[in-house]
N, CA, C and O atoms as CSV, one atom per row, in Angstrom:
chain,resi,resn,atom,element,x,y,z
A,1,MET,N,N,35.647,7.191,41.508
A,1,MET,CA,C,34.307,6.959,41.962
A,1,MET,C,C,34.302,6.668,43.466
A,1,MET,O,O,33.232,6.585,44.068
A,2,LYS,N,N,35.465,6.513,44.074
A,2,LYS,CA,C,35.507,6.257,45.505
A,2,LYS,C,C,34.963,7.480,46.252
A,2,LYS,O,O,34.383,7.334,47.328
A,3,THR,N,N,35.139,8.658,45.707
A,3,THR,CA,C,34.674,9.852,46.348
A,3,THR,C,C,33.112,9.874,46.468
A,3,THR,O,O,32.559,10.587,47.305
A,4,GLN,N,N,32.446,9.099,45.636
A,4,GLN,CA,C,30.987,9.020,45.710
A,4,GLN,C,C,30.511,7.871,46.594
A,4,GLN,O,O,29.309,7.649,46.740
A,5,ASN,N,N,31.476,7.129,47.193
A,5,ASN,CA,C,31.113,5.921,47.990
A,5,ASN,C,C,31.890,5.859,49.269
A,5,ASN,O,O,32.384,4.793,49.637
A,6,ASP,N,N,32.017,6.988,49.974
A,6,ASP,CA,C,32.670,7.047,51.255
A,6,ASP,C,C,34.101,6.418,51.223
A,6,ASP,O,O,34.522,5.767,52.179
A,7,GLY,N,N,34.830,6.635,50.092
A,7,GLY,CA,C,36.195,6.196,50.005
A,7,GLY,C,C,36.351,4.701,49.647
A,7,GLY,O,O,37.474,4.206,49.554
A,8,LYS,N,N,35.260,4.005,49.454
A,8,LYS,CA,C,35.362,2.586,49.094
A,8,LYS,C,C,35.126,2.393,47.612
A,8,LYS,O,O,34.409,3.166,46.978
A,9,GLN,N,N,35.738,1.351,47.065
A,9,GLN,CA,C,35.558,1.019,45.658
A,9,GLN,C,C,34.064,0.739,45.443
A,9,GLN,O,O,33.433,0.002,46.201
A,10,MET,N,N,33.515,1.364,44.369
A,10,MET,CA,C,32.105,1.207,44.103
A,10,MET,C,C,31.878,-0.115,43.398
A,10,MET,O,O,32.682,-0.549,42.573
A,11,LYS,N,N,30.791,-0.731,43.735
A,11,LYS,CA,C,30.433,-2.004,43.115
A,11,LYS,C,C,29.916,-1.748,41.692
A,11,LYS,O,O,29.552,-0.628,41.335
A,12,CYS,N,N,29.896,-2.819,40.900
A,12,CYS,CA,C,29.450,-2.685,39.509
A,12,CYS,C,C,27.926,-2.706,39.357
A,12,CYS,O,O,27.414,-2.390,38.282
A,13,VAL,N,N,27.201,-3.069,40.403
A,13,VAL,CA,C,25.735,-3.040,40.356
A,13,VAL,C,C,25.237,-1.984,41.354
A,13,VAL,O,O,25.479,-2.076,42.558
A,14,TRP,N,N,24.533,-0.977,40.811
A,14,TRP,CA,C,24.010,0.103,41.632
A,14,TRP,C,C,22.494,-0.124,41.771
A,14,TRP,O,O,21.799,-0.460,40.812
A,15,THR,N,N,22.027,0.070,42.984
A,15,THR,CA,C,20.590,-0.077,43.253
A,15,THR,C,C,20.006,1.255,43.713
A,15,THR,O,O,20.531,1.865,44.644
A,16,PHE,N,N,18.960,1.703,43.095
A,16,PHE,CA,C,18.250,2.950,43.457
A,16,PHE,C,C,16.768,2.686,43.426
A,16,PHE,O,O,16.289,1.911,42.597
A,17,PRO,N,N,16.024,3.327,44.331
A,17,PRO,CA,C,14.594,3.210,44.256
A,17,PRO,C,C,14.061,3.971,43.017
A,17,PRO,O,O,14.719,4.885,42.521
A,18,PRO,N,N,12.904,3.600,42.539
A,18,PRO,CA,C,12.334,4.332,41.378
A,18,PRO,C,C,12.040,5.760,41.747
A,18,PRO,O,O,11.940,6.093,42.928
A,19,PRO,N,N,11.898,6.624,40.732
A,19,PRO,CA,C,11.578,8.051,41.045
A,19,PRO,C,C,10.346,8.171,41.916
A,19,PRO,O,O,9.340,7.492,41.711
A,20,ASN,N,N,10.458,9.073,42.915
A,20,ASN,CA,C,9.317,9.230,43.804
A,20,ASN,C,C,8.310,10.236,43.249
A,20,ASN,O,O,8.526,10.793,42.173
A,21,LYS,N,N,7.226,10.471,43.964
A,21,LYS,CA,C,6.160,11.308,43.436
A,21,LYS,C,C,6.586,12.780,43.224
A,21,LYS,O,O,6.081,13.439,42.314
A,22,THR,N,N,7.494,13.288,44.045
A,22,THR,CA,C,7.941,14.655,43.844
A,22,THR,C,C,8.761,14.776,42.573
A,22,THR,O,O,8.730,15.813,41.909
A,23,GLU,N,N,9.524,13.686,42.216
A,23,GLU,CA,C,10.271,13.770,40.956
A,23,GLU,C,C,9.326,13.733,39.751
A,23,GLU,O,O,9.657,14.244,38.681
A,24,LYS,N,N,8.170,13.137,39.929
A,24,LYS,CA,C,7.233,13.031,38.787
A,24,LYS,C,C,6.135,14.091,38.860
A,24,LYS,O,O,5.073,13.924,38.261
A,25,THR,N,N,6.382,15.174,39.585
A,25,THR,CA,C,5.413,16.233,39.759
A,25,THR,C,C,4.950,16.796,38.391
A,25,THR,O,O,3.780,17.130,38.206
A,26,PHE,N,N,5.892,16.887,37.458
A,26,PHE,CA,C,5.550,17.539,36.178
A,26,PHE,C,C,4.937,16.571,35.144
A,26,PHE,O,O,4.679,16.977,34.011
A,27,GLY,N,N,4.712,15.366,35.496
A,27,GLY,CA,C,4.113,14.420,34.527
A,27,GLY,C,C,4.833,13.094,34.537
A,27,GLY,O,O,5.759,12.886,35.320
A,28,LYS,N,N,4.423,12.230,33.701
A,28,LYS,CA,C,5.053,10.875,33.706
A,28,LYS,C,C,5.715,10.598,32.392
A,28,LYS,O,O,5.128,10.779,31.325
A,29,HIS,N,N,6.940,10.159,32.480
A,29,HIS,CA,C,7.703,9.656,31.352
A,29,HIS,C,C,7.851,8.167,31.595
A,29,HIS,O,O,8.151,7.762,32.718
A,30,PRO,N,N,7.650,7.335,30.575
A,30,PRO,CA,C,7.630,5.869,30.802
A,30,PRO,C,C,8.971,5.304,31.301
A,30,PRO,O,O,8.989,4.240,31.920
A,31,THR,N,N,10.077,5.984,31.047
A,31,THR,CA,C,11.386,5.432,31.509
A,31,THR,C,C,12.174,6.457,32.318
A,31,THR,O,O,13.398,6.530,32.216
A,32,GLN,N,N,11.464,7.250,33.124
A,32,GLN,CA,C,12.194,8.277,33.909
A,32,GLN,C,C,13.177,7.614,34.843
A,32,GLN,O,O,12.842,6.636,35.512
A,33,LYS,N,N,14.380,8.132,34.895
A,33,LYS,CA,C,15.432,7.601,35.743
A,33,LYS,C,C,15.417,8.284,37.105
A,33,LYS,O,O,15.022,9.446,37.197
A,34,PRO,N,N,15.840,7.591,38.169
A,34,PRO,CA,C,15.903,8.215,39.504
A,34,PRO,C,C,16.992,9.338,39.513
A,34,PRO,O,O,18.092,9.133,39.001
A,35,LEU,N,N,16.690,10.448,40.063
A,35,LEU,CA,C,17.638,11.545,40.177
A,35,LEU,C,C,18.970,11.141,40.821
A,35,LEU,O,O,20.018,11.574,40.343
A,36,PRO,N,N,18.970,10.314,41.906
A,36,PRO,CA,C,20.275,9.897,42.496
A,36,PRO,C,C,21.156,9.108,41.540
A,36,PRO,O,O,22.379,9.170,41.666
A,37,LEU,N,N,20.604,8.381,40.606
A,37,LEU,CA,C,21.363,7.630,39.628
A,37,LEU,C,C,22.117,8.623,38.709
A,37,LEU,O,O,23.316,8.456,38.483
A,38,LEU,N,N,21.460,9.598,38.206
A,38,LEU,CA,C,22.108,10.551,37.305
A,38,LEU,C,C,23.111,11.444,38.080
A,38,LEU,O,O,24.162,11.820,37.563
A,39,GLU,N,N,22.746,11.764,39.329
A,39,GLU,CA,C,23.708,12.518,40.144
A,39,GLU,C,C,24.993,11.752,40.320
A,39,GLU,O,O,26.077,12.323,40.196
A,40,ARG,N,N,24.896,10.474,40.606
A,40,ARG,CA,C,26.116,9.677,40.807
A,40,ARG,C,C,26.959,9.636,39.505
A,40,ARG,O,O,28.180,9.783,39.548
A,41,CYS,N,N,26.309,9.441,38.390
A,41,CYS,CA,C,27.032,9.421,37.125
A,41,CYS,C,C,27.742,10.759,36.868
A,41,CYS,O,O,28.923,10.807,36.523
A,42,ILE,N,N,27.006,11.794,37.042
A,42,ILE,CA,C,27.545,13.144,36.762
A,42,ILE,C,C,28.713,13.503,37.709
A,42,ILE,O,O,29.763,13.979,37.276
A,43,LEU,N,N,28.495,13.263,38.986
A,43,LEU,CA,C,29.567,13.629,39.955
A,43,LEU,C,C,30.780,12.749,39.813
A,43,LEU,O,O,31.884,13.170,40.159
A,44,SER,N,N,30.611,11.507,39.301
A,44,SER,CA,C,31.773,10.610,39.110
A,44,SER,C,C,32.544,10.894,37.818
A,44,SER,O,O,33.717,10.539,37.704
A,45,ALA,N,N,31.894,11.527,36.855
A,45,ALA,CA,C,32.537,11.622,35.551
A,45,ALA,C,C,32.713,13.026,35.033
A,45,ALA,O,O,33.052,13.211,33.864
A,46,SER,N,N,32.490,14.039,35.881
A,46,SER,CA,C,32.613,15.414,35.406
A,46,SER,C,C,33.030,16.340,36.548
A,46,SER,O,O,33.063,15.967,37.720
A,47,ASN,N,N,33.337,17.530,36.148
A,47,ASN,CA,C,33.784,18.588,37.127
A,47,ASN,C,C,32.824,19.765,37.033
A,47,ASN,O,O,32.112,19.911,36.039
A,48,ILE,N,N,32.801,20.585,38.042
A,48,ILE,CA,C,31.976,21.778,38.060
A,48,ILE,C,C,32.344,22.593,36.805
A,48,ILE,O,O,33.519,22.774,36.486
A,49,GLY,N,N,31.327,23.067,36.120
A,49,GLY,CA,C,31.473,23.870,34.932
A,49,GLY,C,C,31.518,23.053,33.640
A,49,GLY,O,O,31.400,23.630,32.559
A,50,ASP,N,N,31.682,21.764,33.715
A,50,ASP,CA,C,31.655,20.907,32.525
A,50,ASP,C,C,30.304,20.942,31.839
A,50,ASP,O,O,29.301,21.302,32.457
A,51,LEU,N,N,30.268,20.569,30.557
A,51,LEU,CA,C,29.037,20.539,29.782
A,51,LEU,C,C,28.549,19.088,29.780
A,51,LEU,O,O,29.284,18.183,29.385
A,52,ILE,N,N,27.310,18.872,30.221
A,52,ILE,CA,C,26.720,17.516,30.150
A,52,ILE,C,C,25.693,17.539,28.976
A,52,ILE,O,O,24.817,18.402,28.908
A,53,PHE,N,N,25.841,16.587,28.094
A,53,PHE,CA,C,24.950,16.521,26.919
A,53,PHE,C,C,24.139,15.232,26.985
A,53,PHE,O,O,24.701,14.148,27.148
A,54,ASP,N,N,22.796,15.350,26.855
A,54,ASP,CA,C,21.896,14.245,26.833
A,54,ASP,C,C,21.139,14.279,25.520
A,54,ASP,O,O,20.226,15.087,25.350
A,55,PRO,N,N,21.520,13.382,24.562
A,55,PRO,CA,C,20.847,13.381,23.244
A,55,PRO,C,C,19.431,12.798,23.264
A,55,PRO,O,O,18.687,12.938,22.293
A,56,PHE,N,N,19.068,12.157,24.345
A,56,PHE,CA,C,17.679,11.588,24.494
A,56,PHE,C,C,17.151,12.064,25.835
A,56,PHE,O,O,17.022,11.260,26.759
A,57,MET,N,N,16.842,13.345,25.968
A,57,MET,CA,C,16.620,14.013,27.204
A,57,MET,C,C,15.363,13.543,27.949
A,57,MET,O,O,15.321,13.614,29.178
A,58,GLY,N,N,14.341,13.064,27.229
A,58,GLY,CA,C,13.109,12.635,27.954
A,58,GLY,C,C,12.550,13.699,28.825
A,58,GLY,O,O,12.270,14.797,28.345
A,59,SER,N,N,12.368,13.421,30.117
A,59,SER,CA,C,11.732,14.389,31.021
A,59,SER,C,C,12.801,15.316,31.680
A,59,SER,O,O,12.450,16.149,32.515
A,60,GLY,N,N,14.042,15.178,31.322
A,60,GLY,CA,C,15.071,16.156,31.766
A,60,GLY,C,C,15.773,15.850,33.049
A,60,GLY,O,O,16.403,16.745,33.613
A,61,THR,N,N,15.705,14.630,33.553
A,61,THR,CA,C,16.366,14.302,34.826
A,61,THR,C,C,17.817,14.534,34.799
A,61,THR,O,O,18.381,15.016,35.781
A,62,THR,N,N,18.480,14.202,33.681
A,62,THR,CA,C,19.938,14.452,33.531
A,62,THR,C,C,20.259,15.939,33.688
A,62,THR,O,O,21.232,16.313,34.342
A,63,GLY,N,N,19.444,16.754,33.092
A,63,GLY,CA,C,19.628,18.208,33.193
A,63,GLY,C,C,19.435,18.689,34.596
A,63,GLY,O,O,20.225,19.504,35.073
A,64,VAL,N,N,18.439,18.232,35.268
A,64,VAL,CA,C,18.184,18.594,36.676
A,64,VAL,C,C,19.419,18.277,37.528
A,64,VAL,O,O,19.884,19.109,38.308
A,65,ALA,N,N,19.945,17.038,37.358
A,65,ALA,CA,C,21.110,16.645,38.122
A,65,ALA,C,C,22.342,17.529,37.760
A,65,ALA,O,O,23.083,17.959,38.644
A,66,ALA,N,N,22.536,17.780,36.481
A,66,ALA,CA,C,23.673,18.580,36.039
A,66,ALA,C,C,23.632,19.974,36.625
A,66,ALA,O,O,24.615,20.445,37.197
A,67,LEU,N,N,22.512,20.623,36.486
A,67,LEU,CA,C,22.411,21.981,36.996
A,67,LEU,C,C,22.515,22.086,38.520
A,67,LEU,O,O,23.074,23.036,39.067
A,68,LYS,N,N,21.945,21.058,39.186
A,68,LYS,CA,C,22.024,20.998,40.647
A,68,LYS,C,C,23.440,20.957,41.147
A,68,LYS,O,O,23.728,21.448,42.239
A,69,HIS,N,N,24.363,20.360,40.342
A,69,HIS,CA,C,25.711,20.202,40.757
A,69,HIS,C,C,26.724,21.053,39.998
A,69,HIS,O,O,27.896,20.700,39.867
A,70,GLY,N,N,26.230,22.187,39.502
A,70,GLY,CA,C,27.122,23.180,38.895
A,70,GLY,C,C,27.677,22.852,37.514
A,70,GLY,O,O,28.693,23.404,37.093
A,71,ARG,N,N,26.998,21.947,36.819
A,71,ARG,CA,C,27.414,21.667,35.433
A,71,ARG,C,C,26.521,22.417,34.458
A,71,ARG,O,O,25.385,22.747,34.798
A,72,ARG,N,N,26.994,22.687,33.284
A,72,ARG,CA,C,26.153,23.223,32.221
A,72,ARG,C,C,25.432,22.064,31.597
A,72,ARG,O,O,25.864,20.923,31.759
A,73,PHE,N,N,24.335,22.307,30.878
A,73,PHE,CA,C,23.586,21.211,30.317
A,73,PHE,C,C,23.020,21.589,28.948
A,73,PHE,O,O,22.574,22.715,28.728
A,74,CYS,N,N,23.052,20.606,28.027
A,74,CYS,CA,C,22.442,20.677,26.725
A,74,CYS,C,C,21.748,19.377,26.473
A,74,CYS,O,O,22.339,18.309,26.635
A,75,GLY,N,N,20.462,19.450,26.064
A,75,GLY,CA,C,19.786,18.200,25.814
A,75,GLY,C,C,18.887,18.314,24.561
A,75,GLY,O,O,18.507,19.414,24.162
A,76,CYS,N,N,18.555,17.157,23.948
A,76,CYS,CA,C,17.708,17.081,22.772
A,76,CYS,C,C,16.606,16.068,23.053
A,76,CYS,O,O,16.827,15.083,23.758
A,77,GLU,N,N,15.428,16.308,22.506
A,77,GLU,CA,C,14.306,15.404,22.669
A,77,GLU,C,C,13.408,15.545,21.445
A,77,GLU,O,O,12.964,16.650,21.130
A,78,LEU,N,N,13.133,14.435,20.747
A,78,LEU,CA,C,12.253,14.426,19.583
A,78,LEU,C,C,10.775,14.654,19.910
A,78,LEU,O,O,10.064,15.365,19.200
A,79,GLU,N,N,10.337,14.027,21.009
A,79,GLU,CA,C,8.918,14.078,21.416
A,79,GLU,C,C,8.618,15.483,22.003
A,79,GLU,O,O,9.174,15.871,23.030
A,80,GLU,N,N,7.747,16.207,21.339
A,80,GLU,CA,C,7.459,17.563,21.778
A,80,GLU,C,C,6.889,17.616,23.240
A,80,GLU,O,O,7.245,18.498,24.022
A,81,ASP,N,N,6.044,16.693,23.556
A,81,ASP,CA,C,5.459,16.655,24.888
A,81,ASP,C,C,6.566,16.505,25.973
A,81,ASP,O,O,6.577,17.222,26.974
A,82,PHE,N,N,7.457,15.581,25.741
A,82,PHE,CA,C,8.546,15.353,26.687
A,82,PHE,C,C,9.502,16.532,26.699
A,82,PHE,O,O,10.047,16.857,27.753
A,83,PHE,N,N,9.727,17.191,25.551
A,83,PHE,CA,C,10.590,18.328,25.536
A,83,PHE,C,C,9.987,19.449,26.421
A,83,PHE,O,O,10.687,20.083,27.210
A,84,GLU,N,N,8.676,19.665,26.259
A,84,GLU,CA,C,8.048,20.667,27.077
A,84,GLU,C,C,8.070,20.319,28.570
A,84,GLU,O,O,8.208,21.200,29.419
A,85,LEU,N,N,7.937,19.064,28.867
A,85,LEU,CA,C,8.025,18.584,30.283
A,85,LEU,C,C,9.399,18.853,30.800
A,85,LEU,O,O,9.535,19.378,31.905
A,86,ALA,N,N,10.426,18.523,30.067
A,86,ALA,CA,C,11.796,18.806,30.484
A,86,ALA,C,C,12.088,20.260,30.653
A,86,ALA,O,O,12.769,20.667,31.594
A,87,LYS,N,N,11.564,21.061,29.726
A,87,LYS,CA,C,11.751,22.508,29.790
A,87,LYS,C,C,11.147,23.058,31.088
A,87,LYS,O,O,11.777,23.895,31.734
A,88,LYS,N,N,9.954,22.619,31.488
A,88,LYS,CA,C,9.339,23.053,32.725
A,88,LYS,C,C,10.204,22.656,33.930
A,88,LYS,O,O,10.424,23.463,34.832
A,89,ARG,N,N,10.687,21.420,33.937
A,89,ARG,CA,C,11.539,20.930,35.057
A,89,ARG,C,C,12.812,21.768,35.174
A,89,ARG,O,O,13.227,22.129,36.275
A,90,LEU,N,N,13.429,22.074,34.026
A,90,LEU,CA,C,14.709,22.782,34.067
A,90,LEU,C,C,14.524,24.247,34.366
A,90,LEU,O,O,15.458,24.887,34.848
A,91,GLU,N,N,13.378,24.798,34.105
A,91,GLU,CA,C,13.137,26.209,34.422
A,91,GLU,C,C,12.808,26.428,35.899
A,91,GLU,O,O,12.910,27.547,36.402
A,92,LYS,N,N,12.419,25.375,36.581
A,92,LYS,CA,C,12.042,25.459,37.994
A,92,LYS,C,C,13.218,25.716,38.895
A,92,LYS,O,O,13.055,25.812,40.112
């Protein structure tokens, strides 16, 4: 994880601002995560070409981060409205 923090050991508490308006362009999910948070997790724990699975996909932020950084993505979402929202975000 040092590669994600300019060569320094990463602290155990991460602080990110909430998702901005451009991230919420496609609608509102009550617990949408900030894109930089998911990017840090994905970059720290996977390699290009790896498969990222999100069993509770919500609005698809994990998928956006995964695809942005060359990972494959598979996600599931029970709520049809949120599934459609995620689908729109991932198709963009």
